[in-house]
C-alpha positions as CSV (number, residue, x, y, z in Angstrom):
1,M,268.4,234.3,172.2
2,N,267.5,233.5,175.8
3,L,269.1,235.2,178.8
4,K,268.3,234.1,182.4
5,K,269.8,236.1,185.3
6,H,270.7,234.8,188.8
7,P,271.9,238.0,190.6
8,I,273.0,238.2,194.2
9,S,270.3,238.8,196.8
10,F,269.4,242.3,197.7
11,K,270.3,241.5,201.3
12,R,273.9,240.7,200.2
13,Y,274.0,243.8,198.0
14,Q,272.6,246.1,200.8
15,K,275.3,244.8,203.2
16,A,278.0,245.9,200.8
17,F,276.2,249.2,200.0
18,N,275.9,250.1,203.7
19,E,279.7,249.5,204.1
20,V,280.3,251.9,201.2
21,I,278.1,254.5,202.8
22,E,280.0,254.2,206.1
23,E,283.3,254.7,204.2
24,I,281.8,257.8,202.6
25,K,280.7,259.2,205.9
26,K,284.2,258.7,207.3
27,G,285.6,260.7,204.3
28,N,287.6,257.8,202.9
29,T,285.8,257.9,199.6
30,Y,283.2,260.2,197.9
31,L,282.3,258.0,194.9
32,L,282.8,254.3,194.7
33,N,281.9,252.0,191.8
34,L,280.4,248.9,193.5
35,T,280.2,245.7,191.3
36,F,279.3,242.1,191.7
37,P,279.2,238.9,189.5
38,T,275.9,237.4,188.4
39,K,275.4,233.9,187.1
40,I,273.6,233.9,183.7
41,E,272.3,231.2,181.4
42,T,272.1,231.7,177.6
43,N,271.8,229.5,174.6
44,W,274.5,231.4,172.8
45,D,278.3,230.9,173.0
46,L,280.7,233.8,173.5
47,L,281.7,234.1,169.9
48,T,278.1,234.3,168.8
49,I,277.4,236.9,171.4
50,F,280.4,238.9,170.1
51,Y,279.2,238.8,166.5
52,Y,275.6,239.7,167.1
53,S,276.0,242.3,169.9
54,K,276.0,245.9,168.9
55,A,278.3,248.4,170.7
56,P,280.8,251.2,169.9
57,F,283.6,248.9,171.3
58,K,283.7,245.1,171.3
59,L,286.2,242.5,172.3
60,Y,286.3,238.7,172.2
61,F,289.3,237.0,173.9
62,K,290.3,233.4,173.4
63,N,286.9,232.0,174.3
64,K,287.4,233.3,177.9
65,F,285.3,236.5,177.8
66,V,283.4,238.9,175.6
67,C,282.9,242.6,176.1
68,F,280.5,245.0,174.3
69,S,281.4,248.3,175.8
70,P,279.6,251.6,175.3
71,E,282.4,253.6,177.1
72,R,285.6,254.9,175.6
73,F,288.6,255.2,177.9
74,I,290.9,257.6,176.1
75,K,291.3,258.7,172.5
76,I,294.5,260.4,171.2
77,K,294.5,262.2,167.9
78,N,296.5,265.1,166.5
79,N,298.5,265.3,169.8
80,K,295.3,265.8,171.8
81,I,294.0,263.4,174.4
82,Y,290.3,263.0,175.0
83,T,288.3,261.1,177.6
84,Y,284.5,260.6,177.8
85,P,283.3,259.7,181.3
86,M,279.8,258.1,181.4
87,K,277.8,258.4,184.5
88,G,274.0,258.3,184.7
89,T,271.5,256.2,182.8
90,I,267.7,256.1,182.5
91,E,265.4,254.1,180.3
92,A,264.6,256.1,177.2
93,H,260.8,255.2,177.2
94,I,260.2,257.0,180.5
95,P,258.3,260.3,180.0
96,N,260.6,263.3,180.1
97,A,263.6,260.9,180.6
98,K,266.2,263.4,179.4
99,K,265.0,266.1,181.8
100,L,264.7,263.6,184.7
101,I,268.3,262.3,184.4
102,L,269.8,265.7,183.8
103,N,267.9,267.2,186.8
104,N,268.6,264.3,189.2
105,I,270.8,265.7,192.0
106,K,272.4,262.3,192.8
107,E,273.3,261.7,189.2
108,M,274.6,265.3,188.8
109,A,276.9,264.9,191.8
110,E,278.2,261.5,190.7
111,H,278.9,262.8,187.2
112,T,280.6,266.0,188.4
113,M,282.9,264.0,190.7
114,V,283.9,261.7,187.8
115,V,284.6,264.7,185.5
116,D,286.7,266.3,188.2
117,L,288.6,263.1,188.8
118,L,289.3,262.6,185.0
119,R,290.3,266.3,184.6
120,N,292.9,265.7,187.3
121,D,294.0,262.4,185.6
122,L,294.6,264.1,182.3
123,G,296.6,266.8,184.1
124,I,299.1,264.1,185.0
125,V,300.0,263.4,181.3
126,G,298.9,266.6,179.5
127,K,298.3,270.3,179.7
128,N,295.6,272.9,178.8
129,I,292.9,270.7,180.2
130,K,289.4,271.7,179.4
131,V,285.8,270.3,179.4
132,N,284.5,270.6,175.9
133,K,281.1,269.2,176.6
134,F,279.5,268.6,180.0
135,R,276.6,266.1,180.5
136,F,275.4,265.4,177.0
137,I,273.1,262.5,176.1
138,D,273.8,259.4,174.1
139,K,271.2,256.7,173.3
140,I,272.4,253.1,173.7
141,K,270.9,249.7,173.2
142,A,270.3,247.6,176.3
143,G,268.8,244.3,175.0
144,K,265.3,245.1,174.1
145,K,265.4,248.4,175.8
146,E,267.0,251.7,174.9
147,L,268.8,253.8,177.5
148,L,269.8,257.4,177.7
149,Q,273.4,257.7,178.9
150,V,275.0,260.9,180.3
151,S,278.6,261.6,179.1
152,S,281.1,264.5,179.0
153,E,284.1,265.2,176.9
154,I,287.4,266.3,178.4
155,E,290.5,267.3,176.4
156,A,294.2,268.0,177.0
157,T,297.3,268.6,174.9
158,L,300.1,266.1,174.7
159,N,303.8,266.4,173.8
160,N,305.7,263.4,172.2
161,W,303.1,260.9,173.4
162,Q,304.4,258.4,170.7
163,K,307.6,257.8,172.7
164,N,305.9,256.7,175.9
165,W,302.2,255.9,175.1
166,L,302.1,252.8,177.2
167,E,303.6,254.6,180.2
168,L,301.0,257.3,179.7
169,I,298.1,254.9,179.8
170,L,299.5,253.2,182.9
171,K,299.5,256.6,184.7
172,L,295.8,256.9,184.0
173,L,294.7,253.5,185.3
174,P,292.4,252.3,186.7
175,A,289.7,254.2,184.8
176,G,288.1,256.7,187.2
177,S,284.5,255.8,186.1
178,I,284.9,252.2,187.4
179,S,286.9,252.9,190.5
180,G,286.0,256.2,192.2
181,T,287.6,259.1,194.1
182,P,290.0,259.5,195.7
183,K,291.3,256.7,193.5
184,K,293.9,254.9,195.5
185,K,291.9,254.7,198.8
186,T,288.7,253.9,196.9
187,V,290.4,250.9,195.1
188,E,291.5,249.6,198.5
189,I,287.9,249.8,199.8
190,I,286.5,248.1,196.7
191,K,288.8,245.1,197.1
192,R,287.7,244.6,200.7
193,I,284.0,245.1,200.2
194,E,283.4,243.4,196.9
195,G,285.2,240.2,198.0
196,Y,285.8,238.8,194.5
197,E,288.3,239.2,191.7
198,R,287.2,241.5,188.9
199,G,289.8,240.0,186.6
200,F,289.7,241.5,183.1
201,Y,286.4,243.3,184.0
202,T,286.9,247.1,184.3
203,G,290.3,246.9,182.6
204,I,290.8,248.5,179.2
205,F,291.5,247.5,175.6
206,G,292.4,249.4,172.5
207,I,294.4,249.9,169.3
208,T,297.2,252.2,168.2
209,D,299.6,252.7,165.3
210,E,302.0,254.3,167.8
211,K,302.3,257.4,165.6
212,T,299.1,259.2,164.9
213,F,296.2,257.7,166.9
214,L,295.3,255.7,169.9
215,E,291.8,254.4,170.7
216,S,290.7,252.6,173.8
217,A,287.7,251.5,175.8
218,V,286.7,250.3,179.3
219,I,285.9,246.6,179.7
220,I,282.3,246.8,180.9
221,R,279.2,245.0,179.8
222,Y,281.3,241.9,180.3
223,I,280.6,238.1,180.1
224,E,283.2,235.5,181.1
225,K,283.4,231.8,181.1
226,P,283.4,230.6,184.7
227,N,286.2,228.5,186.3
228,S,285.2,225.0,187.4
229,Q,285.0,226.6,190.9
230,L,284.2,230.3,191.4
231,T,285.4,231.5,194.8
232,T,283.8,234.6,196.3
233,H,282.3,235.8,199.5
234,N,278.9,235.6,197.8
235,S,277.4,232.4,199.1
236,Q,275.0,232.2,196.1
237,L,278.0,232.0,193.7
238,T,280.4,229.9,195.8
239,T,279.5,226.7,194.1
240,H,280.7,224.3,191.4
241,Y,279.4,225.2,188.0
242,S,279.5,222.8,185.1
243,L,281.4,224.1,182.1
244,L,278.4,224.0,179.8
245,T,278.5,226.7,177.2
246,T,275.2,228.1,178.5
247,H,276.6,229.0,181.9
248,Y,278.5,232.3,182.2
249,I,279.3,235.1,184.7
250,Y,278.2,238.6,183.9
251,K,279.8,241.4,186.0
252,S,278.1,244.7,186.5
253,G,277.7,247.6,189.0
254,G,277.3,251.3,189.4
255,G,278.6,254.4,191.3
256,I,277.7,254.9,194.9
257,T,277.6,258.4,196.5
258,I,276.2,259.7,199.8
259,D,272.8,260.4,198.1
260,S,272.5,256.9,196.6
261,D,269.5,254.6,197.3
262,A,270.3,250.9,197.8
263,K,267.2,249.6,196.0
264,K,267.8,251.8,193.0
265,E,271.5,250.9,192.8
266,Y,270.7,247.2,193.0
267,E,268.1,247.6,190.2
268,E,270.8,249.3,188.1
269,L,273.2,246.5,188.7
270,V,270.6,244.0,187.5
271,N,269.4,246.1,184.6
272,K,273.0,246.4,183.2
273,I,272.9,242.6,182.7
274,Y,271.9,242.5,179.0
275,I,273.2,241.8,175.5
276,P,272.7,244.7,173.0
277,L,271.2,243.0,169.9
């Protein structure tokens, strides 16, 4: 397949990045997941992408969008709830990649903040919260590349979750890894700085029998069919797109902390635009 990317300019990204850094300096946020839409062109339609993409969690929705997510949201089994925050990626081919990502101070701080946020989130719905695994490595496909992804496993105990499982999920939204901390204030900042509607992107999807298990994932690695007119503050994307099947919108981003570098974060946003075949 062919995949051509038309990301926002670095100048536009840096402006938003600088605004995030100012909010961090003011103490309004400590970690913020900054995302943007990218116009892409491909010779595959959404259903073909769904069938051929490889990911732990996949979703195709009414020829509107497709998602091939590597990130679980929550899992419930045997009256235990688990969450697996993912923060920190590096290309697997880089020499000493595992050591580099685990020793990176910025990545360590970002991951620690997300783990702390999700520990608190699980404390809202459960008890006996504990971190079973802290910063372990998974290998994931990223188009023709392989990435090392840093994750953790957090666990809590539930009582009678079957009676109010939907309410339980709503208490945990939005997912901490794609919003930030503190969550409420950070979401307000995201809406102002990003200047576009995320839509289904960074939501969640899943399955449950309402008795013994619930499995869910975060809607990232996401491609959608554009509207006839996409309205956003990004001048490169404020245009009329034809509804040809080869034109889509790919939404991506990454976590920003006080130690983040704008150029590297921009590169991460672009590098996350891929289809795992």
